[in-house]
N, C-alpha and C positions, 0 to 999 in steps of 0.2 A: 675776938675784938677781929675784926677783916682790915685786914692795911689795904692803906686806899695803893691802886698798879700808881707808876713814879711817870710822869707824863713828864716828853721832853719839848721844850721850848723852842727846839729846831730840828730840822729834819739832819737825818748824816748824808752823804752823799751819793751815799749806795741809795737812800731813800730818793733824790732829787735826780739821779740816772733810771731807778728806775720806771719815776712818774714821767718822767719825759721823754715820750714816744721820739722826736725827731733828731736824736741821739742812739737809740738802741742799737745798731750798726757797731758803732765805739763800744758802747756797751756789750755787748756781746765777742767783741774779741778781749774788752778786760775780765771777763768774765774767765777766761781760755787760761791765766796766769794767776800766782800766786798775788801779782802786786794787790790784786784788786781787793785782798781783805784788807785793805788799808783806808778804804770806803766806807770798811764798818767799823773802824778803829775811830773811840770818840775821843783819846790822844793825841790822835795825825793831825798832825798841820799839815796842809795838802792844798797845792792851786791845781785842780782838773782845765787842761784848754782841751776842751772835748768838740769836736770837728761832728756836723752837722752829718746826718745822714749822707745827704745830698754833698757833702764835703767827698766821703768815703768815696761812693758810688764814684764822681770822677777822677780818682786812681787811675791811671793808667792800667798800674799792678795794684794790686788789693796786699794788705800788711801781711794772707797767709802764705801771699807766695815768693814773697822776696823780691831783690835785687833783677834785675834781670839775668837768665842764668849767661853763662861763660857758653862761647861757640866750642868747646874741644871735642866734643860729643861725649861726655863720660857719661849714663845710664848710674843713676844713683837708685835704691830698691827702695820699696812704699817706707821703710821703716826711716828711711835719712831722710827720704823725704819730712814725713813726719815732725820728727825732731830739728828739721833746717825750718821748717813753719812755724812752729812751736816760737822758737830760736826769733825768729823775724815777728809775728805778732810781741814779744817781749819784749822785743829793742822802739818797736813803734808806739805803746805804749808808754814802754817807760818818758819817750823822749813828751808826753804828752802832759808830765806829770812836775813840778815841782815841790820839793820838796821842803818849802815853807808858806804857809799862808798866816797874815794878810801878807799878799807884798802889794809892793809902791809902783805902780805901771808905770812910770814919764818915764823916757827917755832915760832905764836901765837895761840890763842883762843878766838873766837869771839861767841857775845851770837848772839842770832836768836831771832823773833819775836815768838818765843814757850820760854813759859815759861818754866826756867828750862834746855832747849835746849841751848847747845856753839857746837860751830863748832872747831876741833882742827887741821892746820892746819899745815906741816911740809916739809921740805923740801928734797928732795931725793938726793942723793950722784948720779954726773957721768950728763951725756948728757949736755954741757957744750955751748951744740952748741945751744940748743933749746931755746926759751925764758924761763925768769924768773916762770914766769906762769905757762910754761909746766915740772916743776921741782920740783909742790907741790902735795903732797898728804892730800885728807882730812878726818877726821876720819879713818885714820892709810889706809886705802884703795883703796880712790876713786880716780882716777886720775881726772884733769884739762883737758880737750882737744880743747878747743878753748879759746879763750875770744872776747867779745866784749864789744865796749863802748859807752854807748850815755849819751844824756845829761841831765837826769837825774839817772845813777847810772853804774852800769856796771853788765853783765851777762856772769859766766862761764858756760859754757857747760862741764857739768861733765858725768862719764858712769857708775853713782851708783844713788845712790839714800839716803837723808839722816836717819836714821833710828828717830823715834821717840818711839819704845817702849821701 
């Protein structure tokens, strides 16, 4: 007897990130860190705030570059730079992950996986014809432009990036 393949009713977050070409830069960074394993875990219940490629490209300093270097004249080795770079990417990706799903977006604050970093959601007035999630801004000026549901969480496409500094 041949067993039928197991068919999932919904994709995983990793599947959504794979097929959404407008967020390929975020997903490329996320795959560099172990946190990305959460995107495949069916038991994970996370909310991803995923910046578009355009939002990432608009950053003055990209996540792998980290904060502005100190002007102390110190020179670091390539190995130190790689370690710092990976830590910066980890921090940046962590700031875009809320470790619960689903969440209530209206006038609430949620902690992210980055210690000490929370995201504040606010409802903006008007636009009653739009879905609830489209009437929310996070951190005062970042708009949610799309919502996609997965078996292990929710992905919100955002038009900015969560600030970590």
